[in-house]
Biotite code that builds the C-alpha atoms (Angstrom):
import biotite.structure as struc

atoms = struc.array([
    struc.Atom([56.131, 101.864, 21.502], chain_id="A", res_id=1, res_name="UNK", atom_name="CA", element="C"),
    struc.Atom([59.458, 101.022, 23.076], chain_id="A", res_id=2, res_name="UNK", atom_name="CA", element="C"),
    struc.Atom([57.809, 100.039, 26.383], chain_id="A", res_id=3, res_name="UNK", atom_name="CA", element="C"),
    struc.Atom([55.683, 97.462, 24.552], chain_id="A", res_id=4, res_name="UNK", atom_name="CA", element="C"),
    struc.Atom([58.772, 96.202, 22.742], chain_id="A", res_id=5, res_name="UNK", atom_name="CA", element="C"),
    struc.Atom([60.632, 95.817, 26.021], chain_id="A", res_id=6, res_name="UNK", atom_name="CA", element="C"),
    struc.Atom([57.731, 93.916, 27.533], chain_id="A", res_id=7, res_name="UNK", atom_name="CA", element="C"),
    struc.Atom([58.027, 91.426, 24.678], chain_id="A", res_id=8, res_name="UNK", atom_name="CA", element="C"),
    struc.Atom([61.689, 91.002, 25.439], chain_id="A", res_id=9, res_name="UNK", atom_name="CA", element="C"),
    struc.Atom([64.610, 91.134, 23.080], chain_id="A", res_id=10, res_name="UNK", atom_name="CA", element="C"),
    struc.Atom([66.419, 94.040, 21.536], chain_id="A", res_id=11, res_name="UNK", atom_name="CA", element="C"),
    struc.Atom([64.644, 97.262, 20.628], chain_id="A", res_id=12, res_name="UNK", atom_name="CA", element="C"),
    struc.Atom([66.389, 97.946, 17.353], chain_id="A", res_id=13, res_name="UNK", atom_name="CA", element="C"),
    struc.Atom([65.628, 101.650, 17.206], chain_id="A", res_id=14, res_name="UNK", atom_name="CA", element="C"),
    struc.Atom([67.264, 102.190, 20.592], chain_id="A", res_id=15, res_name="UNK", atom_name="CA", element="C"),
    struc.Atom([70.592, 100.814, 19.373], chain_id="A", res_id=16, res_name="UNK", atom_name="CA", element="C"),
    struc.Atom([73.509, 102.960, 18.253], chain_id="A", res_id=17, res_name="UNK", atom_name="CA", element="C"),
    struc.Atom([73.895, 102.965, 14.478], chain_id="A", res_id=18, res_name="UNK", atom_name="CA", element="C"),
    struc.Atom([77.042, 100.864, 14.741], chain_id="A", res_id=19, res_name="UNK", atom_name="CA", element="C"),
    struc.Atom([75.252, 98.296, 16.914], chain_id="A", res_id=20, res_name="UNK", atom_name="CA", element="C"),
    struc.Atom([72.267, 98.191, 14.580], chain_id="A", res_id=21, res_name="UNK", atom_name="CA", element="C"),
    struc.Atom([74.607, 97.551, 11.666], chain_id="A", res_id=22, res_name="UNK", atom_name="CA", element="C"),
    struc.Atom([76.279, 94.787, 13.659], chain_id="A", res_id=23, res_name="UNK", atom_name="CA", element="C"),
    struc.Atom([72.885, 93.182, 14.353], chain_id="A", res_id=24, res_name="UNK", atom_name="CA", element="C"),
    struc.Atom([71.997, 93.455, 10.678], chain_id="A", res_id=25, res_name="UNK", atom_name="CA", element="C"),
    struc.Atom([75.288, 91.846, 9.671], chain_id="A", res_id=26, res_name="UNK", atom_name="CA", element="C"),
    struc.Atom([75.152, 89.018, 12.205], chain_id="A", res_id=27, res_name="UNK", atom_name="CA", element="C"),
    struc.Atom([74.314, 85.392, 11.429], chain_id="A", res_id=28, res_name="UNK", atom_name="CA", element="C"),
    struc.Atom([70.829, 85.860, 12.923], chain_id="A", res_id=29, res_name="UNK", atom_name="CA", element="C"),
    struc.Atom([68.073, 85.972, 10.258], chain_id="A", res_id=30, res_name="UNK", atom_name="CA", element="C"),
    struc.Atom([66.468, 89.029, 11.874], chain_id="A", res_id=31, res_name="UNK", atom_name="CA", element="C"),
    struc.Atom([66.763, 91.956, 11.679], chain_id="A", res_id=32, res_name="UNK", atom_name="CA", element="C"),
    struc.Atom([66.934, 91.658, 7.940], chain_id="A", res_id=33, res_name="UNK", atom_name="CA", element="C"),
    struc.Atom([65.686, 93.275, 4.776], chain_id="A", res_id=34, res_name="UNK", atom_name="CA", element="C"),
    struc.Atom([62.280, 94.149, 6.190], chain_id="A", res_id=35, res_name="UNK", atom_name="CA", element="C"),
    struc.Atom([63.638, 96.207, 9.071], chain_id="A", res_id=36, res_name="UNK", atom_name="CA", element="C"),
    struc.Atom([66.252, 97.740, 6.766], chain_id="A", res_id=37, res_name="UNK", atom_name="CA", element="C"),
    struc.Atom([63.489, 98.798, 4.354], chain_id="A", res_id=38, res_name="UNK", atom_name="CA", element="C"),
    struc.Atom([61.503, 100.406, 7.145], chain_id="A", res_id=39, res_name="UNK", atom_name="CA", element="C"),
    struc.Atom([64.606, 102.266, 8.273], chain_id="A", res_id=40, res_name="UNK", atom_name="CA", element="C"),
    struc.Atom([65.213, 103.532, 4.732], chain_id="A", res_id=41, res_name="UNK", atom_name="CA", element="C"),
    struc.Atom([61.671, 104.872, 4.695], chain_id="A", res_id=42, res_name="UNK", atom_name="CA", element="C"),
    struc.Atom([62.129, 106.562, 8.068], chain_id="A", res_id=43, res_name="UNK", atom_name="CA", element="C"),
    struc.Atom([65.331, 108.236, 6.901], chain_id="A", res_id=44, res_name="UNK", atom_name="CA", element="C"),
    struc.Atom([63.543, 109.450, 3.778], chain_id="A", res_id=45, res_name="UNK", atom_name="CA", element="C"),
    struc.Atom([60.756, 111.026, 5.830], chain_id="A", res_id=46, res_name="UNK", atom_name="CA", element="C"),
    struc.Atom([63.263, 112.612, 8.219], chain_id="A", res_id=47, res_name="UNK", atom_name="CA", element="C"),
    struc.Atom([65.188, 114.109, 5.299], chain_id="A", res_id=48, res_name="UNK", atom_name="CA", element="C"),
    struc.Atom([62.038, 115.688, 3.891], chain_id="A", res_id=49, res_name="UNK", atom_name="CA", element="C"),
    struc.Atom([61.415, 117.297, 7.268], chain_id="A", res_id=50, res_name="UNK", atom_name="CA", element="C"),
    struc.Atom([64.944, 118.703, 7.301], chain_id="A", res_id=51, res_name="UNK", atom_name="CA", element="C"),
    struc.Atom([64.521, 120.231, 3.832], chain_id="A", res_id=52, res_name="UNK", atom_name="CA", element="C"),
    struc.Atom([61.168, 121.723, 4.821], chain_id="A", res_id=53, res_name="UNK", atom_name="CA", element="C"),
    struc.Atom([62.629, 123.282, 7.957], chain_id="A", res_id=54, res_name="UNK", atom_name="CA", element="C"),
    struc.Atom([65.373, 124.889, 5.863], chain_id="A", res_id=55, res_name="UNK", atom_name="CA", element="C"),
    struc.Atom([62.906, 126.236, 3.331], chain_id="A", res_id=56, res_name="UNK", atom_name="CA", element="C"),
    struc.Atom([61.467, 129.215, 5.186], chain_id="A", res_id=57, res_name="UNK", atom_name="CA", element="C"),
    struc.Atom([57.804, 129.865, 5.927], chain_id="A", res_id=58, res_name="UNK", atom_name="CA", element="C"),
    struc.Atom([54.790, 127.983, 4.648], chain_id="A", res_id=59, res_name="UNK", atom_name="CA", element="C"),
    struc.Atom([55.721, 124.478, 5.803], chain_id="A", res_id=60, res_name="UNK", atom_name="CA", element="C"),
    struc.Atom([53.905, 124.309, 9.144], chain_id="A", res_id=61, res_name="UNK", atom_name="CA", element="C"),
    struc.Atom([51.430, 121.668, 7.950], chain_id="A", res_id=62, res_name="UNK", atom_name="CA", element="C"),
    struc.Atom([54.187, 119.638, 6.310], chain_id="A", res_id=63, res_name="UNK", atom_name="CA", element="C"),
    struc.Atom([56.372, 119.144, 9.358], chain_id="A", res_id=64, res_name="UNK", atom_name="CA", element="C"),
    struc.Atom([53.936, 117.112, 11.518], chain_id="A", res_id=65, res_name="UNK", atom_name="CA", element="C"),
    struc.Atom([53.227, 114.843, 8.560], chain_id="A", res_id=66, res_name="UNK", atom_name="CA", element="C"),
    struc.Atom([56.921, 114.173, 7.971], chain_id="A", res_id=67, res_name="UNK", atom_name="CA", element="C"),
    struc.Atom([57.447, 113.522, 11.681], chain_id="A", res_id=68, res_name="UNK", atom_name="CA", element="C"),
    struc.Atom([54.470, 111.172, 11.815], chain_id="A", res_id=69, res_name="UNK", atom_name="CA", element="C"),
    struc.Atom([55.852, 109.107, 8.932], chain_id="A", res_id=70, res_name="UNK", atom_name="CA", element="C"),
    struc.Atom([59.294, 109.023, 10.535], chain_id="A", res_id=71, res_name="UNK", atom_name="CA", element="C"),
    struc.Atom([57.816, 107.737, 13.797], chain_id="A", res_id=72, res_name="UNK", atom_name="CA", element="C"),
    struc.Atom([55.562, 105.178, 12.092], chain_id="A", res_id=73, res_name="UNK", atom_name="CA", element="C"),
    struc.Atom([58.368, 103.756, 10.004], chain_id="A", res_id=74, res_name="UNK", atom_name="CA", element="C"),
    struc.Atom([60.753, 103.594, 12.962], chain_id="A", res_id=75, res_name="UNK", atom_name="CA", element="C"),
    struc.Atom([58.103, 101.632, 14.826], chain_id="A", res_id=76, res_name="UNK", atom_name="CA", element="C"),
    struc.Atom([57.916, 99.222, 11.886], chain_id="A", res_id=77, res_name="UNK", atom_name="CA", element="C"),
    struc.Atom([61.693, 98.682, 12.052], chain_id="A", res_id=78, res_name="UNK", atom_name="CA", element="C"),
    struc.Atom([61.030, 96.913, 15.344], chain_id="A", res_id=79, res_name="UNK", atom_name="CA", element="C"),
    struc.Atom([57.712, 95.376, 14.353], chain_id="A", res_id=80, res_name="UNK", atom_name="CA", element="C"),
    struc.Atom([59.095, 93.681, 11.241], chain_id="A", res_id=81, res_name="UNK", atom_name="CA", element="C"),
    struc.Atom([61.666, 91.767, 13.263], chain_id="A", res_id=82, res_name="UNK", atom_name="CA", element="C"),
    struc.Atom([59.036, 90.926, 15.880], chain_id="A", res_id=83, res_name="UNK", atom_name="CA", element="C"),
    struc.Atom([56.742, 89.573, 13.148], chain_id="A", res_id=84, res_name="UNK", atom_name="CA", element="C"),
    struc.Atom([59.516, 87.408, 11.740], chain_id="A", res_id=85, res_name="UNK", atom_name="CA", element="C"),
    struc.Atom([60.267, 86.056, 15.204], chain_id="A", res_id=86, res_name="UNK", atom_name="CA", element="C"),
    struc.Atom([56.594, 85.135, 15.629], chain_id="A", res_id=87, res_name="UNK", atom_name="CA", element="C"),
    struc.Atom([56.768, 83.089, 12.438], chain_id="A", res_id=88, res_name="UNK", atom_name="CA", element="C"),
    struc.Atom([59.835, 81.309, 13.762], chain_id="A", res_id=89, res_name="UNK", atom_name="CA", element="C"),
    struc.Atom([58.099, 80.639, 17.079], chain_id="A", res_id=90, res_name="UNK", atom_name="CA", element="C"),
    struc.Atom([55.074, 79.194, 15.291], chain_id="A", res_id=91, res_name="UNK", atom_name="CA", element="C"),
    struc.Atom([57.299, 76.881, 13.266], chain_id="A", res_id=92, res_name="UNK", atom_name="CA", element="C"),
    struc.Atom([58.772, 75.527, 16.486], chain_id="A", res_id=93, res_name="UNK", atom_name="CA", element="C"),
    struc.Atom([55.404, 74.566, 17.991], chain_id="A", res_id=94, res_name="UNK", atom_name="CA", element="C"),
    struc.Atom([54.878, 70.832, 18.597], chain_id="A", res_id=95, res_name="UNK", atom_name="CA", element="C"),
    struc.Atom([53.094, 68.802, 15.928], chain_id="A", res_id=96, res_name="UNK", atom_name="CA", element="C"),
    struc.Atom([52.823, 65.385, 17.467], chain_id="A", res_id=97, res_name="UNK", atom_name="CA", element="C"),
    struc.Atom([49.040, 65.175, 17.713], chain_id="A", res_id=98, res_name="UNK", atom_name="CA", element="C"),
    struc.Atom([46.251, 66.311, 15.400], chain_id="A", res_id=99, res_name="UNK", atom_name="CA", element="C"),
    struc.Atom([45.329, 69.041, 17.878], chain_id="A", res_id=100, res_name="UNK", atom_name="CA", element="C"),
    struc.Atom([48.912, 70.261, 18.018], chain_id="A", res_id=101, res_name="UNK", atom_name="CA", element="C"),
    struc.Atom([49.139, 70.249, 14.226], chain_id="A", res_id=102, res_name="UNK", atom_name="CA", element="C"),
    struc.Atom([45.949, 72.261, 13.964], chain_id="A", res_id=103, res_name="UNK", atom_name="CA", element="C"),
    struc.Atom([47.138, 74.784, 16.538], chain_id="A", res_id=104, res_name="UNK", atom_name="CA", element="C"),
    struc.Atom([50.504, 75.049, 14.811], chain_id="A", res_id=105, res_name="UNK", atom_name="CA", element="C"),
    struc.Atom([48.858, 75.724, 11.455], chain_id="A", res_id=106, res_name="UNK", atom_name="CA", element="C"),
    struc.Atom([46.623, 78.373, 13.008], chain_id="A", res_id=107, res_name="UNK", atom_name="CA", element="C"),
    struc.Atom([49.526, 80.106, 14.755], chain_id="A", res_id=108, res_name="UNK", atom_name="CA", element="C"),
    struc.Atom([51.674, 79.960, 11.632], chain_id="A", res_id=109, res_name="UNK", atom_name="CA", element="C"),
    struc.Atom([48.960, 81.452, 9.474], chain_id="A", res_id=110, res_name="UNK", atom_name="CA", element="C"),
    struc.Atom([48.375, 84.304, 11.918], chain_id="A", res_id=111, res_name="UNK", atom_name="CA", element="C"),
    struc.Atom([52.102, 85.002, 12.178], chain_id="A", res_id=112, res_name="UNK", atom_name="CA", element="C"),
    struc.Atom([52.544, 84.868, 8.416], chain_id="A", res_id=113, res_name="UNK", atom_name="CA", element="C"),
    struc.Atom([49.692, 87.300, 7.935], chain_id="A", res_id=114, res_name="UNK", atom_name="CA", element="C"),
    struc.Atom([51.321, 89.717, 10.360], chain_id="A", res_id=115, res_name="UNK", atom_name="CA", element="C"),
    struc.Atom([54.653, 89.268, 8.580], chain_id="A", res_id=116, res_name="UNK", atom_name="CA", element="C"),
    struc.Atom([52.857, 90.309, 5.371], chain_id="A", res_id=117, res_name="UNK", atom_name="CA", element="C"),
    struc.Atom([50.902, 93.185, 6.868], chain_id="A", res_id=118, res_name="UNK", atom_name="CA", element="C"),
    struc.Atom([53.981, 94.869, 8.328], chain_id="A", res_id=119, res_name="UNK", atom_name="CA", element="C"),
    struc.Atom([55.932, 95.309, 5.056], chain_id="A", res_id=120, res_name="UNK", atom_name="CA", element="C"),
    struc.Atom([52.720, 96.366, 3.348], chain_id="A", res_id=121, res_name="UNK", atom_name="CA", element="C"),
    struc.Atom([52.458, 99.121, 5.949], chain_id="A", res_id=122, res_name="UNK", atom_name="CA", element="C"),
    struc.Atom([56.084, 100.018, 5.264], chain_id="A", res_id=123, res_name="UNK", atom_name="CA", element="C"),
    struc.Atom([55.158, 100.380, 1.604], chain_id="A", res_id=124, res_name="UNK", atom_name="CA", element="C"),
    struc.Atom([52.162, 102.591, 2.400], chain_id="A", res_id=125, res_name="UNK", atom_name="CA", element="C"),
    struc.Atom([54.138, 104.960, 4.624], chain_id="A", res_id=126, res_name="UNK", atom_name="CA", element="C"),
    struc.Atom([57.181, 104.997, 2.342], chain_id="A", res_id=127, res_name="UNK", atom_name="CA", element="C"),
    struc.Atom([54.968, 105.948, -0.597], chain_id="A", res_id=128, res_name="UNK", atom_name="CA", element="C"),
    struc.Atom([53.748, 108.894, 1.476], chain_id="A", res_id=129, res_name="UNK", atom_name="CA", element="C"),
    struc.Atom([57.359, 109.785, 2.245], chain_id="A", res_id=130, res_name="UNK", atom_name="CA", element="C"),
    struc.Atom([58.154, 109.630, -1.468], chain_id="A", res_id=131, res_name="UNK", atom_name="CA", element="C"),
    struc.Atom([55.327, 112.082, -2.187], chain_id="A", res_id=132, res_name="UNK", atom_name="CA", element="C"),
    struc.Atom([56.768, 114.416, 0.454], chain_id="A", res_id=133, res_name="UNK", atom_name="CA", element="C"),
    struc.Atom([60.200, 114.093, -1.162], chain_id="A", res_id=134, res_name="UNK", atom_name="CA", element="C"),
    struc.Atom([58.727, 115.192, -4.472], chain_id="A", res_id=135, res_name="UNK", atom_name="CA", element="C"),
    struc.Atom([57.063, 118.151, -2.791], chain_id="A", res_id=136, res_name="UNK", atom_name="CA", element="C"),
    struc.Atom([60.251, 119.407, -1.144], chain_id="A", res_id=137, res_name="UNK", atom_name="CA", element="C"),
    struc.Atom([62.183, 118.865, -4.369], chain_id="A", res_id=138, res_name="UNK", atom_name="CA", element="C"),
    struc.Atom([59.751, 121.139, -6.213], chain_id="A", res_id=139, res_name="UNK", atom_name="CA", element="C"),
    struc.Atom([59.044, 123.796, -3.565], chain_id="A", res_id=140, res_name="UNK", atom_name="CA", element="C"),
    struc.Atom([61.823, 123.514, -1.045], chain_id="A", res_id=141, res_name="UNK", atom_name="CA", element="C"),
    struc.Atom([65.167, 125.217, -0.558], chain_id="A", res_id=142, res_name="UNK", atom_name="CA", element="C"),
    struc.Atom([67.145, 124.722, -3.774], chain_id="A", res_id=143, res_name="UNK", atom_name="CA", element="C"),
    struc.Atom([70.331, 124.406, -1.740], chain_id="A", res_id=144, res_name="UNK", atom_name="CA", element="C"),
    struc.Atom([68.825, 121.219, -0.288], chain_id="A", res_id=145, res_name="UNK", atom_name="CA", element="C"),
    struc.Atom([67.794, 119.724, -3.637], chain_id="A", res_id=146, res_name="UNK", atom_name="CA", element="C"),
    struc.Atom([70.284, 116.892, -3.349], chain_id="A", res_id=147, res_name="UNK", atom_name="CA", element="C"),
    struc.Atom([68.811, 115.986, 0.043], chain_id="A", res_id=148, res_name="UNK", atom_name="CA", element="C"),
    struc.Atom([65.327, 115.890, -1.456], chain_id="A", res_id=149, res_name="UNK", atom_name="CA", element="C"),
    struc.Atom([66.668, 113.593, -4.160], chain_id="A", res_id=150, res_name="UNK", atom_name="CA", element="C"),
    struc.Atom([68.229, 111.256, -1.617], chain_id="A", res_id=151, res_name="UNK", atom_name="CA", element="C"),
    struc.Atom([64.917, 111.160, 0.272], chain_id="A", res_id=152, res_name="UNK", atom_name="CA", element="C"),
    struc.Atom([63.144, 110.112, -2.917], chain_id="A", res_id=153, res_name="UNK", atom_name="CA", element="C"),
    struc.Atom([65.665, 107.355, -3.628], chain_id="A", res_id=154, res_name="UNK", atom_name="CA", element="C"),
    struc.Atom([65.472, 106.019, -0.067], chain_id="A", res_id=155, res_name="UNK", atom_name="CA", element="C"),
    struc.Atom([61.666, 106.063, -0.040], chain_id="A", res_id=156, res_name="UNK", atom_name="CA", element="C"),
    struc.Atom([61.486, 104.264, -3.387], chain_id="A", res_id=157, res_name="UNK", atom_name="CA", element="C"),
    struc.Atom([64.011, 101.669, -2.200], chain_id="A", res_id=158, res_name="UNK", atom_name="CA", element="C"),
    struc.Atom([61.941, 101.180, 0.949], chain_id="A", res_id=159, res_name="UNK", atom_name="CA", element="C"),
    struc.Atom([58.869, 100.471, -1.169], chain_id="A", res_id=160, res_name="UNK", atom_name="CA", element="C"),
    struc.Atom([60.677, 97.942, -3.333], chain_id="A", res_id=161, res_name="UNK", atom_name="CA", element="C"),
    struc.Atom([62.415, 96.254, -0.412], chain_id="A", res_id=162, res_name="UNK", atom_name="CA", element="C"),
    struc.Atom([59.202, 95.935, 1.552], chain_id="A", res_id=163, res_name="UNK", atom_name="CA", element="C"),
    struc.Atom([57.505, 94.484, -1.549], chain_id="A", res_id=164, res_name="UNK", atom_name="CA", element="C"),
    struc.Atom([59.992, 91.615, -1.529], chain_id="A", res_id=165, res_name="UNK", atom_name="CA", element="C"),
    struc.Atom([58.970, 90.889, 2.051], chain_id="A", res_id=166, res_name="UNK", atom_name="CA", element="C"),
    struc.Atom([55.316, 90.865, 1.091], chain_id="A", res_id=167, res_name="UNK", atom_name="CA", element="C"),
    struc.Atom([56.009, 88.486, -1.773], chain_id="A", res_id=168, res_name="UNK", atom_name="CA", element="C"),
    struc.Atom([58.045, 86.024, 0.250], chain_id="A", res_id=169, res_name="UNK", atom_name="CA", element="C"),
    struc.Atom([55.186, 85.565, 2.721], chain_id="A", res_id=170, res_name="UNK", atom_name="CA", element="C"),
    struc.Atom([52.267, 85.265, 0.299], chain_id="A", res_id=171, res_name="UNK", atom_name="CA", element="C"),
    struc.Atom([52.800, 81.546, -0.445], chain_id="A", res_id=172, res_name="UNK", atom_name="CA", element="C"),
    struc.Atom([52.108, 80.835, 3.217], chain_id="A", res_id=173, res_name="UNK", atom_name="CA", element="C"),
    struc.Atom([48.671, 82.431, 2.854], chain_id="A", res_id=174, res_name="UNK", atom_name="CA", element="C"),
    struc.Atom([47.300, 80.430, -0.077], chain_id="A", res_id=175, res_name="UNK", atom_name="CA", element="C"),
    struc.Atom([43.519, 80.453, -0.156], chain_id="A", res_id=176, res_name="UNK", atom_name="CA", element="C"),
    struc.Atom([43.345, 83.518, 2.084], chain_id="A", res_id=177, res_name="UNK", atom_name="CA", element="C"),
    struc.Atom([41.400, 86.437, 0.626], chain_id="A", res_id=178, res_name="UNK", atom_name="CA", element="C"),
    struc.Atom([43.873, 88.744, 2.332], chain_id="A", res_id=179, res_name="UNK", atom_name="CA", element="C"),
    struc.Atom([46.692, 87.360, 0.173], chain_id="A", res_id=180, res_name="UNK", atom_name="CA", element="C"),
    struc.Atom([45.085, 88.478, -3.096], chain_id="A", res_id=181, res_name="UNK", atom_name="CA", element="C"),
    struc.Atom([44.203, 91.912, -1.736], chain_id="A", res_id=182, res_name="UNK", atom_name="CA", element="C"),
    struc.Atom([47.724, 92.322, -0.335], chain_id="A", res_id=183, res_name="UNK", atom_name="CA", element="C"),
    struc.Atom([49.254, 91.477, -3.723], chain_id="A", res_id=184, res_name="UNK", atom_name="CA", element="C"),
    struc.Atom([46.943, 93.923, -5.496], chain_id="A", res_id=185, res_name="UNK", atom_name="CA", element="C"),
    struc.Atom([47.797, 96.734, -3.087], chain_id="A", res_id=186, res_name="UNK", atom_name="CA", element="C"),
    struc.Atom([51.509, 95.944, -3.271], chain_id="A", res_id=187, res_name="UNK", atom_name="CA", element="C"),
    struc.Atom([51.455, 96.162, -7.077], chain_id="A", res_id=188, res_name="UNK", atom_name="CA", element="C"),
    struc.Atom([49.458, 99.393, -6.955], chain_id="A", res_id=189, res_name="UNK", atom_name="CA", element="C"),
    struc.Atom([51.940, 100.988, -4.551], chain_id="A", res_id=190, res_name="UNK", atom_name="CA", element="C"),
    struc.Atom([54.885, 99.887, -6.702], chain_id="A", res_id=191, res_name="UNK", atom_name="CA", element="C"),
    struc.Atom([53.346, 101.509, -9.761], chain_id="A", res_id=192, res_name="UNK", atom_name="CA", element="C"),
    struc.Atom([52.714, 104.749, -7.890], chain_id="A", res_id=193, res_name="UNK", atom_name="CA", element="C"),
    struc.Atom([56.198, 104.708, -6.350], chain_id="A", res_id=194, res_name="UNK", atom_name="CA", element="C"),
    struc.Atom([57.875, 104.107, -9.714], chain_id="A", res_id=195, res_name="UNK", atom_name="CA", element="C"),
    struc.Atom([56.059, 107.071, -11.274], chain_id="A", res_id=196, res_name="UNK", atom_name="CA", element="C"),
    struc.Atom([56.816, 109.363, -8.336], chain_id="A", res_id=197, res_name="UNK", atom_name="CA", element="C"),
    struc.Atom([60.464, 108.319, -8.190], chain_id="A", res_id=198, res_name="UNK", atom_name="CA", element="C"),
    struc.Atom([60.950, 108.826, -11.912], chain_id="A", res_id=199, res_name="UNK", atom_name="CA", element="C"),
    struc.Atom([59.390, 112.288, -11.871], chain_id="A", res_id=200, res_name="UNK", atom_name="CA", element="C"),
    struc.Atom([61.314, 113.381, -8.786], chain_id="A", res_id=201, res_name="UNK", atom_name="CA", element="C"),
    struc.Atom([64.675, 111.994, -9.844], chain_id="A", res_id=202, res_name="UNK", atom_name="CA", element="C"),
    struc.Atom([64.321, 113.497, -13.311], chain_id="A", res_id=203, res_name="UNK", atom_name="CA", element="C"),
    struc.Atom([63.528, 116.887, -11.804], chain_id="A", res_id=204, res_name="UNK", atom_name="CA", element="C"),
    struc.Atom([66.429, 116.715, -9.354], chain_id="A", res_id=205, res_name="UNK", atom_name="CA", element="C"),
    struc.Atom([68.899, 115.530, -11.992], chain_id="A", res_id=206, res_name="UNK", atom_name="CA", element="C"),
    struc.Atom([67.886, 118.265, -14.458], chain_id="A", res_id=207, res_name="UNK", atom_name="CA", element="C"),
    struc.Atom([68.009, 120.943, -11.784], chain_id="A", res_id=208, res_name="UNK", atom_name="CA", element="C"),
    struc.Atom([71.419, 119.897, -10.491], chain_id="A", res_id=209, res_name="UNK", atom_name="CA", element="C"),
    struc.Atom([72.771, 119.771, -14.030], chain_id="A", res_id=210, res_name="UNK", atom_name="CA", element="C"),
])
């Protein structure tokens, strides 16, 4: 993953120190932005569920690879979201002096916009899975780690909502595309599932912590 990112040039966000990542996020550059931050929130949620599982004794062997897979996938999307945004910016800068150039620019922009929609939708999918894992460790995991399970649920839910904003902001650029309607439907479905999971998990954690 990182080799491919390096070949494309630019900064590999997930190889930065936390302080440097925060500096990049707070700079005047438009990317990384909310999309990469949402993916990172999802990755942290998945990593937290793995920690709780590892501190919960036996019976979690099948859980750990799943949590690690989600962590890795979401970290990859931290980088990919910024790359997708940069592709949109590159497409916008293409020449449009002739009819052929205009046509090529429209094609490139549509492809880039679709990618910039697909990436946050993937963030939503994986973060929803992380949220389900957070609920599982909150119910079955080490009670001394219940607050960690709760934080994982909040982060995963925030990742879903944040990524949804990034889906929505790109949909107008895909008018007339069948993918746009299916993406909106899936986004809304994930949000409903995430809201229900978050509510159930947070209620359980809050009651249990007193």
